[in-house]
C-alpha positions as CSV (number, residue, x, y, z in Angstrom):
1,X,3.3,5.8,-30.2
2,X,6.0,7.2,-28.1
3,X,9.7,6.9,-28.7
4,X,11.6,4.0,-27.3
5,X,12.0,3.8,-23.5
6,X,14.6,6.3,-22.4
7,X,17.9,4.8,-21.4
8,X,18.0,7.0,-18.3
9,X,14.9,5.3,-16.9
10,X,16.3,1.8,-17.3
11,X,19.8,2.8,-16.0
12,X,18.2,4.4,-12.9
13,X,16.2,1.3,-12.2
14,X,19.1,-1.0,-12.6
15,X,21.4,1.0,-10.4
16,X,18.9,1.6,-7.6
17,X,17.8,-2.0,-7.6
18,X,21.4,-3.2,-7.5
19,X,21.9,-1.0,-4.5
20,X,18.8,-2.5,-2.8
21,X,20.1,-6.0,-3.5
22,X,23.5,-5.2,-2.1
23,X,21.8,-3.9,1.1
24,X,19.5,-7.0,1.7
25,X,22.4,-9.3,1.0
26,X,24.5,-7.2,3.5
27,X,27.3,-6.3,1.1
28,X,26.4,-2.8,2.1
29,X,25.3,-2.5,5.8
30,X,22.8,0.2,6.6
31,X,22.8,1.5,10.2
32,X,19.9,0.7,12.5
33,X,17.9,-2.5,13.0
34,X,18.5,-5.4,10.6
35,X,15.3,-5.2,8.5
36,X,16.1,-8.6,6.9
37,X,15.6,-10.4,10.2
38,X,11.9,-10.8,9.5
39,X,12.7,-12.9,6.5
40,X,15.5,-14.9,8.2
41,X,13.5,-15.6,11.3
42,X,9.8,-14.8,11.1
43,X,9.0,-15.6,7.5
44,X,11.2,-18.7,7.5
45,X,9.5,-19.9,10.7
46,X,6.1,-19.5,9.1
47,X,7.4,-21.3,6.0
48,X,8.4,-24.3,8.1
49,X,4.9,-24.4,9.6
50,X,2.9,-23.7,6.4
51,X,4.5,-26.4,4.3
52,X,3.2,-28.9,6.8
53,X,-0.3,-28.0,5.7
54,X,-1.5,-25.7,8.5
55,X,-1.3,-22.0,9.4
56,X,0.7,-20.8,12.4
57,X,-2.2,-21.2,14.9
58,X,-0.2,-20.4,18.0
59,X,1.7,-17.4,16.6
60,X,0.0,-14.1,17.3
61,X,2.3,-12.4,14.8
62,X,0.5,-14.2,12.0
63,X,-2.0,-11.4,11.2
64,X,-2.5,-11.9,7.4
65,X,-5.3,-13.3,5.2
66,X,-4.8,-16.9,4.1
67,X,-3.4,-16.2,0.6
68,X,-0.4,-14.6,2.3
69,X,0.8,-18.1,2.6
70,X,1.5,-18.1,-1.1
71,X,4.0,-15.2,-0.7
72,X,5.6,-16.9,2.4
73,X,5.9,-20.2,0.5
74,X,7.1,-18.7,-2.8
75,X,10.9,-19.2,-2.1
76,X,10.2,-22.9,-2.5
77,X,10.2,-22.1,-6.3
78,X,14.0,-21.6,-6.0
79,X,15.0,-24.7,-3.9
80,X,18.6,-24.3,-4.9
81,X,18.9,-21.1,-2.8
82,X,18.5,-20.4,0.9
83,X,15.1,-19.2,2.0
84,X,16.1,-15.6,2.5
85,X,18.1,-15.4,-0.8
86,X,15.2,-16.8,-2.7
87,X,12.8,-14.4,-1.1
88,X,14.9,-11.3,-1.9
89,X,15.2,-12.4,-5.5
90,X,11.5,-13.0,-5.9
91,X,10.8,-9.6,-4.4
92,X,13.2,-8.1,-7.0
93,X,11.4,-10.0,-9.8
94,X,8.0,-8.6,-8.6
95,X,9.6,-5.1,-8.8
96,X,10.7,-5.9,-12.3
97,X,7.3,-7.1,-13.3
98,X,5.8,-3.8,-12.1
99,X,8.3,-1.9,-14.1
100,X,7.4,-3.8,-17.3
101,X,3.6,-3.3,-16.7
102,X,4.0,0.4,-16.2
103,X,6.2,0.8,-19.3
104,X,3.8,-1.2,-21.4
105,X,0.8,1.0,-20.4
106,X,2.7,4.2,-20.6
107,X,3.1,3.8,-24.3
108,X,-0.7,4.1,-24.9
109,X,-2.3,7.3,-26.1
110,X,-3.1,9.7,-23.3
111,X,-0.7,8.0,-21.0
112,X,2.6,9.4,-19.5
113,X,5.9,8.0,-18.4
114,X,5.6,10.1,-15.2
115,X,4.1,7.1,-13.4
116,X,6.9,4.8,-14.4
117,X,9.4,7.3,-13.0
118,X,7.4,7.5,-9.7
119,X,8.0,3.7,-9.3
120,X,11.6,3.8,-10.4
121,X,12.6,6.6,-8.1
122,X,10.0,6.3,-5.3
123,X,10.5,2.6,-4.3
124,X,14.2,2.8,-3.4
125,X,13.5,5.9,-1.2
126,X,12.2,3.3,1.4
127,X,15.6,1.5,1.4
128,X,16.1,-2.2,1.8
129,X,12.8,-2.7,3.5
130,X,11.3,-3.0,0.0
131,X,12.9,-6.4,-0.6
132,X,12.7,-7.6,3.0
133,X,8.9,-7.7,3.1
134,X,6.3,-9.3,0.8
135,X,4.5,-6.1,0.2
136,X,6.1,-5.5,-3.2
137,X,4.6,-8.8,-4.4
138,X,1.0,-7.9,-3.4
139,X,1.6,-4.4,-4.8
140,X,2.4,-5.9,-8.1
141,X,-1.0,-7.8,-8.0
142,X,-2.8,-4.6,-7.1
143,X,-1.2,-2.6,-9.9
144,X,-2.2,-5.4,-12.3
145,X,-5.8,-4.9,-11.1
146,X,-5.7,-1.2,-11.7
147,X,-4.1,-1.5,-15.2
148,X,-6.5,-4.2,-16.3
149,X,-9.7,-2.4,-15.2
150,X,-10.2,-0.2,-18.3
151,X,-10.2,-3.0,-20.9
152,X,-10.7,-6.2,-18.8
153,X,-12.9,-5.5,-15.7
154,X,-13.3,-9.1,-14.8
155,X,-9.6,-9.7,-14.8
156,X,-9.3,-6.6,-12.6
157,X,-11.7,-8.2,-10.2
158,X,-9.7,-11.4,-10.1
159,X,-6.4,-9.5,-9.4
160,X,-8.0,-7.3,-6.8
161,X,-9.5,-10.4,-5.0
162,X,-6.2,-12.2,-5.0
163,X,-4.5,-9.1,-3.6
164,X,-7.2,-8.7,-0.9
165,X,-6.9,-12.4,0.2
166,X,-3.1,-11.8,0.5
167,X,-3.2,-8.5,2.4
168,X,-6.7,-6.9,2.4
169,X,-5.9,-3.4,1.2
170,X,-6.2,-4.1,-2.6
171,X,-9.9,-4.4,-2.1
172,X,-9.9,-0.6,-1.6
173,X,-9.0,-0.2,-5.2
174,X,-12.5,-1.3,-6.3
175,X,-14.2,1.7,-4.7
176,X,-13.4,3.8,-7.8
177,X,-14.9,1.6,-10.5
178,X,-17.4,3.3,-12.7
179,X,-21.0,2.7,-11.7
180,X,-23.0,0.4,-13.8
181,X,-21.7,-2.5,-15.9
182,X,-18.0,-2.0,-15.0
183,X,-18.8,-2.2,-11.3
184,X,-21.1,-5.2,-11.7
185,X,-18.4,-7.1,-13.6
186,X,-15.5,-6.1,-11.4
187,X,-17.1,-6.4,-8.1
188,X,-19.0,-9.6,-9.0
189,X,-15.9,-11.3,-10.2
190,X,-13.9,-10.1,-7.2
191,X,-16.5,-11.4,-4.7
192,X,-16.7,-14.8,-6.3
193,X,-12.9,-15.1,-6.6
194,X,-12.3,-14.0,-3.0
195,X,-15.0,-16.3,-1.6
196,X,-13.6,-19.2,-3.6
197,X,-10.1,-18.6,-2.3
198,X,-11.2,-18.3,1.3
199,X,-13.3,-21.5,1.1
200,X,-10.4,-23.4,-0.5
201,X,-7.9,-22.3,2.2
202,X,-10.4,-22.9,5.0
203,X,-11.0,-26.5,3.7
204,X,-7.4,-27.3,2.9
205,X,-5.5,-25.7,5.8
206,X,-6.6,-25.4,9.5
207,X,-6.5,-21.9,10.9
208,X,-7.1,-20.0,7.7
209,X,-9.1,-17.3,9.5
210,X,-7.1,-17.1,12.7
211,X,-5.6,-13.8,11.6
212,X,-8.9,-12.1,12.4
213,X,-8.5,-12.8,16.1
214,X,-4.9,-11.7,16.2
215,X,-5.6,-8.4,14.3
216,X,-8.3,-7.1,16.7
217,X,-5.9,-7.3,19.7
218,X,-3.3,-4.9,18.3
219,X,-2.6,-1.6,20.0
220,X,-1.1,1.7,19.0
221,X,2.2,1.2,17.1
222,X,5.0,3.7,17.8
223,X,5.1,5.0,14.2
224,X,1.4,5.6,13.8
225,X,-0.4,8.9,13.8
226,X,-2.0,8.2,17.2
227,X,1.4,7.4,18.7
228,X,2.3,11.1,18.5
229,X,0.0,11.6,21.5
230,X,2.2,9.3,23.6
231,X,5.5,10.5,22.2
232,X,4.6,13.9,23.4
233,X,3.1,12.7,26.7
234,X,6.3,10.9,27.5
235,X,8.0,14.3,27.7
236,X,5.6,15.2,30.5
237,X,5.9,12.0,32.6
238,X,3.4,9.6,31.0
239,X,4.2,6.3,32.6
240,X,3.5,3.9,29.8
241,X,6.0,1.6,28.1
242,X,7.2,0.7,24.6
243,X,7.2,-3.1,23.9
244,X,7.2,-5.6,21.1
245,X,3.5,-6.6,21.1
246,X,1.7,-8.7,18.5
247,X,4.6,-8.4,16.1
248,X,5.2,-4.7,16.2
249,X,6.7,-2.1,18.6
250,X,3.7,-0.6,20.4
251,X,2.8,1.7,23.3
252,X,1.3,0.0,26.3
253,X,-0.2,1.8,29.2
254,X,-2.8,4.4,30.3
255,X,-5.1,5.7,27.6
256,X,-3.6,3.6,24.8
257,X,-6.9,1.8,24.3
258,X,-8.7,5.2,24.0
259,X,-6.3,6.3,21.2
260,X,-6.5,3.0,19.5
261,X,-10.3,3.3,19.5
262,X,-10.2,6.8,18.2
263,X,-8.0,5.6,15.3
264,X,-10.6,3.0,14.4
265,X,-13.3,5.7,14.5
266,X,-11.2,7.8,12.1
267,X,-10.9,4.8,9.8
268,X,-14.7,4.3,9.9
269,X,-15.2,8.0,9.1
270,X,-12.8,7.7,6.2
271,X,-14.7,4.8,4.9
272,X,-17.9,6.8,5.3
273,X,-16.5,9.7,3.3
274,X,-15.4,7.3,0.5
275,X,-19.0,5.8,0.3
276,X,-20.4,9.3,0.2
277,X,-18.0,10.3,-2.5
278,X,-19.1,7.2,-4.6
279,X,-22.8,8.2,-4.3
280,X,-22.1,11.8,-5.1
281,X,-19.6,11.3,-8.0
282,X,-21.0,12.4,-11.3
283,X,-18.2,11.8,-13.8
284,X,-15.4,9.3,-14.3
285,X,-12.2,10.0,-16.2
286,X,-9.6,7.5,-17.2
287,X,-7.6,8.3,-14.0
288,X,-10.6,8.2,-11.6
289,X,-10.1,4.5,-10.6
290,X,-6.5,5.0,-9.7
291,X,-7.1,8.5,-8.1
292,X,-9.8,7.0,-5.9
293,X,-7.6,4.1,-5.1
294,X,-4.7,6.3,-3.9
295,X,-7.1,8.4,-1.9
296,X,-8.6,5.3,-0.2
297,X,-5.2,3.7,0.6
298,X,-3.9,7.0,1.9
299,X,-6.9,7.4,4.2
300,X,-6.7,3.9,5.6
301,X,-2.9,4.0,6.0
302,X,-2.9,7.4,7.7
303,X,-5.7,6.6,10.2
304,X,-4.5,3.1,11.0
305,X,-3.3,2.0,14.5
306,X,-0.2,0.7,12.7
307,X,1.8,2.4,10.0
308,X,4.6,-0.1,9.2
309,X,7.3,1.2,6.9
310,X,6.4,-1.3,4.2
311,X,2.9,0.3,3.8
312,X,4.7,3.0,1.8
313,X,5.3,0.4,-0.9
314,X,1.5,0.3,-1.5
315,X,1.3,4.1,-1.7
316,X,4.2,4.4,-4.1
317,X,2.7,1.7,-6.3
318,X,-0.8,3.2,-6.6
319,X,0.7,6.7,-6.9
320,X,2.7,5.4,-9.9
321,X,-0.5,4.2,-11.6
322,X,-2.1,7.6,-11.0
323,X,0.6,9.5,-12.8
324,X,0.4,7.2,-15.8
325,X,-2.7,9.2,-16.7
326,X,-2.3,12.7,-18.0
327,X,-5.7,13.7,-16.6
328,X,-4.9,12.6,-13.0
329,X,-5.3,15.3,-10.3
330,X,-3.0,13.6,-7.9
331,X,0.3,15.2,-8.7
332,X,0.7,17.0,-5.4
333,X,-0.4,14.0,-3.3
334,X,2.1,11.8,-5.2
335,X,4.9,14.2,-4.4
336,X,3.9,14.2,-0.8
337,X,3.9,10.4,-0.8
338,X,7.4,10.3,-2.2
339,X,8.6,12.8,0.5
340,X,6.9,10.7,3.2
341,X,8.6,7.6,1.8
342,X,12.0,9.1,2.2
343,X,11.3,10.3,5.7
344,X,10.1,6.8,6.5
345,X,13.5,5.5,5.6
346,X,15.0,8.0,8.0
347,X,12.8,7.0,10.9
348,X,13.2,3.3,10.1
349,X,15.7,1.9,10.1
350,X,18.2,4.7,10.4
351,X,16.9,6.5,13.5
352,X,14.4,3.9,14.8
353,X,16.2,3.9,18.2
354,X,15.4,7.6,18.4
355,X,11.8,7.0,17.6
356,X,11.5,4.3,20.3
357,X,13.1,6.6,22.8
358,X,10.8,9.5,21.8
359,X,13.8,11.8,21.7
360,X,13.6,15.1,19.7
361,X,15.0,13.7,16.5
362,X,12.7,10.7,16.5
363,X,9.6,12.7,17.4
364,X,10.4,15.3,14.7
365,X,10.8,12.6,12.0
366,X,7.4,11.1,13.0
367,X,5.7,14.5,13.0
368,X,7.1,15.2,9.5
369,X,6.3,11.8,8.0
370,X,2.8,11.6,9.5
371,X,2.2,15.2,8.7
372,X,3.0,14.6,5.1
373,X,0.6,11.6,5.0
374,X,-2.2,13.8,6.6
375,X,-1.7,16.6,4.1
376,X,-1.5,14.1,1.2
377,X,-4.8,12.4,2.3
378,X,-6.7,15.7,2.7
379,X,-5.3,17.0,-0.7
380,X,-6.2,13.7,-2.4
381,X,-9.8,13.9,-1.0
382,X,-10.2,17.5,-2.1
383,X,-8.9,16.9,-5.6
384,X,-10.9,13.7,-6.1
385,X,-14.1,15.5,-5.0
386,X,-13.5,18.5,-7.2
387,X,-12.8,16.4,-10.3
388,X,-15.7,14.0,-10.0
389,X,-18.4,15.9,-8.0
390,X,-17.9,19.7,-7.9
391,X,-16.8,20.4,-11.5
392,X,-19.2,18.1,-13.2
393,X,-22.1,19.6,-11.2
394,X,-21.0,23.1,-12.1
395,X,-20.8,22.1,-15.8
396,X,-24.3,20.8,-15.7
397,X,-25.6,24.0,-14.2
398,X,-23.7,26.2,-16.6
399,X,-23.2,24.2,-19.8
400,X,-20.7,25.5,-22.3
401,X,-18.8,24.1,-25.3
402,X,-15.8,21.8,-24.7
403,X,-16.3,21.3,-20.9
404,X,-13.6,18.7,-21.0
405,X,-10.6,17.9,-23.2
406,X,-10.7,14.2,-22.5
407,X,-12.5,11.9,-24.8
408,X,-12.8,9.1,-22.2
409,X,-14.7,11.2,-19.6
410,X,-18.0,9.5,-18.7
411,X,-20.8,11.3,-16.9
412,X,-22.7,9.2,-14.4
413,X,-26.5,9.9,-14.5
C-alpha cells in the first residue's frame, strides 16, 4: 500500500474548486460570454418542460439522449436552492466523486497517482465551463465504468450504458474490452441496460427519441476542425455568415454542407480504424481499456462537426484514468489534452469574440487547440497500435525471456 494521500493534492483540489465555484456564482467575473447562461436559461427551461412528463419536442436545441433528462432534473434534489445554484453544487459533487474514485484506485498495486493529478489539475484548466454544463456528471459515470471493468465487467456495462443514454460518447469506452468473456459480459449487460432505459423513457415520456432528428441537421460549428476552412476563407472574401444555429454558433453559407459531410466521413473512417484495431489487437494490458477509450474519444471529438468547450471534460476524465496505470502508453497524448484544455479556455470564453470574428488572435487559438487535438489523436492511435499489435506480433516472431514486465498482460489468440 502507498502512503497516505499527499496533502498537496487535496489542497490543490480544494483551492481550484473553490475558484471554480466563485466563478460560476459570479463572485469572480471572467471576461467573455456568460457561460452560466445555459444553466439559467436553457437548462432551467428544459427543467420546466421535463417535469411535466414530456421532452422539449419543439426545441431544436434539445439534442441529447433521453437519460440526459436525469441530469437536467437533478437540481430538484436540492429544492431549497435556486435551480442554477443547485446545478452548480451537484456538478461540484460529481467532481468530488471522481476525485474519490481515482484516489481509491490509485492505492492499488501497479497503479499511480499521476491520474489523480491529471484530474485535479486538468479540469480547472477549462475554467468555469466545468460546472456550468452537465458533462462533469456524465464523465463521472464514464469513469466509474472504466474503473469497474477489471473486477466487475457487468457493472462496467451498466455504467457505460447509463452514460451512453445520457450523452452517447461513453459507449466508445467499450471498444477496448478484452475479447472473450469480458466483452460478452460487458457488452451484453450494456446492451440490455441501454435498451431497457430507452424503452422505459419512450413509454414514459413523449419525444424520447426526438434528439435524433435535431442532431442530424447540425452544421459546422465555429470551433470545430472543419471550421478552420471558413475562418481562413473569410480572409479571402468568403461570403458566408456566423449564426446561432441548433444551439451552437455555426458557419452558414457556401460549401458548409460539403465540409460537414467531410467531417462525418472522417468520423466514419476513425470508427473503421478502431474496428480494425480491435480485430488486429493481440495483447491486452491493464491500461488497454482506458488507452483505447482515450483514443476513441479523441478521434470522435477531433473529427466532429462540433467541438464544444465542455467536450474537453470527457478527454480530461478518460486521460486521468489512463495515467492511473503505470503501463499506459498515453503520457504524451495526455499532456497534449491538458494543453488543449487550457487553450480551449482561452478561446472560450476569454477570446470567443475574436473566434467568431475570425480575427488573427481567434484563428491562431483555434489552430493551436485543434492542432493539439489532431496530434494527440494521431499519437494515441500510434501508441495504442504499437502496444497491442506491433510489439506482441514481434514478440511472437522472436520469442525471448521476459518479454513483458507486467503480470496482467493477456495475449489474445
